[in-house]
N, C-alpha and C positions, 0 to 999 in steps of 0.2 A: 908753850906760850906762857906758862906760869913763871918761868925763869927770866922772861924778858921784862924790861922795865915798862911802866905804864906808858911812857912817852913813845917808846919803840913799838909797843903793841898798837897804840893808836895810829901811829904812822903806817904800820903794816896793814891795819884795817882800812885806812884811807886809800893806800896804794892798791889794795885788793879791790875795794869798791870802785876806784877810778879805772882800774884795769877792766873790771866787769862792765862798767858803764861805757867805756871807750870801745870795748869789744862789741857790746850790744849796738852802740851807735854806728860803728863801722858796718856791722851786719845789716842794720836797718837802713842805713843811708847808701851803702855801696853794693853789698852782695845781693840783697833782696831784689832791688830793681834790675840788677844784671841777670838774675835768675828769671825774673818775669820777662825780660827782653829775650832771653834765650828760649823760653817756652813759646813766646810769640813767634820768634824766628823759626823754631821747629815746626810750629803749626803752619806758617806761611810756606815753609819749605815743602811740607807734606802736600799742601794744596797745589803748589807749583809742580811738584812731581806728578800729581794726578792729572793736571792740565797737560803736561808734557807727554804723559802716557796716552791721553786721549788724542792729542795732536799727532803722535806717532801712529796711532791706530787709524786715524783719518787719512794720514799720508799714505799708509799702506793700502787702504781701501780706495783712495783716489785713483790709483792706477787701475784697479778692477772696475770702478765706476766708469772711468774713461773708456775702458775696453767694452763694457756693457753698452755704453752710449754709442760707441762706434758700431757695434754689432746691430743695435736697434736702428741706427741711421742707415746702415747698409741694407737691412731687411726692408725698411720703409722705401728706400730708393728702388729696390727690386719690385716691390708691390706697385709702386707708382709707374714703373715701366709698363706694367700690364694694364693699368687703368686707362680708360678712354680719356683722351684729351679734348679740350673744348674745340668745337668745330668738326670733330670726327666722332661724335658720340653715337649717332645712329649706326654708322658703319661698324664701329668697334663693338658696341653692345650687341648688335644683330649678329656679328661674326662670332662672338663668344657663345651666345645662346645657340646659334645654328650649329656651330662646331660640336658643342656638347650634345645637342639633340641627334645629330648624325652619328656620333660615336655611340650613343645609346640605342640607335635604331628607331628613333621617333620620327614621325612626319609632322612638319609644321604646317598648321592650317592658316593661322592669322597672326599678324603682328600689327602694332600701332606705331604712330609717330612718337618721337621722344619729346618728353616735357621736361625742360631744364628749370630747376628752381634753386633758390638759396637753401642751404642746409642750416637748420636751426638747432643742431645737436649741442653745440657749445658756442659761447660768444667768440667772435673773431675766428671762426672755423675756416680754414683756408680752402676747403673743397666745396664745390657745388654738388647738387645731386641731379640725377636724371632718372626718370621712370619710363618704363616701356612695358606694354602688355603683350603677352604671347598666348596662343592656343596650340597645344601639341596633342597628338594622338598616338597611343601606343599601349603595349601591355604593361601590367602593373610593375613587373620587375624592371622593365625599361624605364618607367617613370622614376622609380626609386634610384636606379643607377644614374639617371640624368640629374636629378636633384642633388645627389651626393657629390657627383663630379663637379657640377656647377658651383656648389657652395664651398667645397674643399679647395678647388684650384683658384678661386677668385674671392679673396677675403674682403674685397671692396663692394661685393654684391650682397643684397639681402632680399628676401621675398616678403612682399607685403600682402598680396592676395594670392591664395593658393586654394584652388577648388578642383576637386576631382569628381567626375561624374561619368556615368555609363555613356558610351558613344553609340547611340542608336542609329546614327547615320551610316555607319559602315556595315558591311556584310557580316563581319565577325563581331557579334554583339559583346564579346568578352573584352574588347578593347576599351580603353578608358580615355576620356578627354580631360586634359589638364589645362586649366585656365590659371595663368601665372602673371603676376605683376612684379617686375624686377626693378629694384631701386639700386642705382650704382653711384658711387662717388666719382666725380669728374675731376681730373687733375687740372689745377689752375694753369694758365698759360706761362706763368713765370717759373714753373717747375719743369721746364723742357717742352 
């Protein structure tokens, strides 16, 4: 630069300064905003890919959810088939308990009439409930077999009152008397 004239050197400095300023201006005005947009687009793309992955996972699970729902619906329909329906509650409930008692070898002493009430388990619960009391006499192992059989085969039944006492009325004093209050869900008429 020492050999250049002052005028050429000044022009060269001005051209260099203008080139640097122009480069900085282009970078600041064009490239930098584009890089920011590219970073925003990459972030949005990552979020969308996560959403797509979540949607794909839900889509694959939707089939299994639908299958599980169908299985549960089939099981509920099978249970409802064994439930007593309105109008036949006494006969059905008596038949269920009598059948289990006979299978266990128990003798039935007393039964009561059926009392049907609304069920307050959940709001808008579609089932009514019916309760009926029974007295049965038998050996301890027969009572246990009866209760297990009745509860396992009939998921719509539950025992509310369960009292076991020595049956002094029979000749064999080792026999026991079971006082039982059974509450059953009653299938509504619109479910067959």
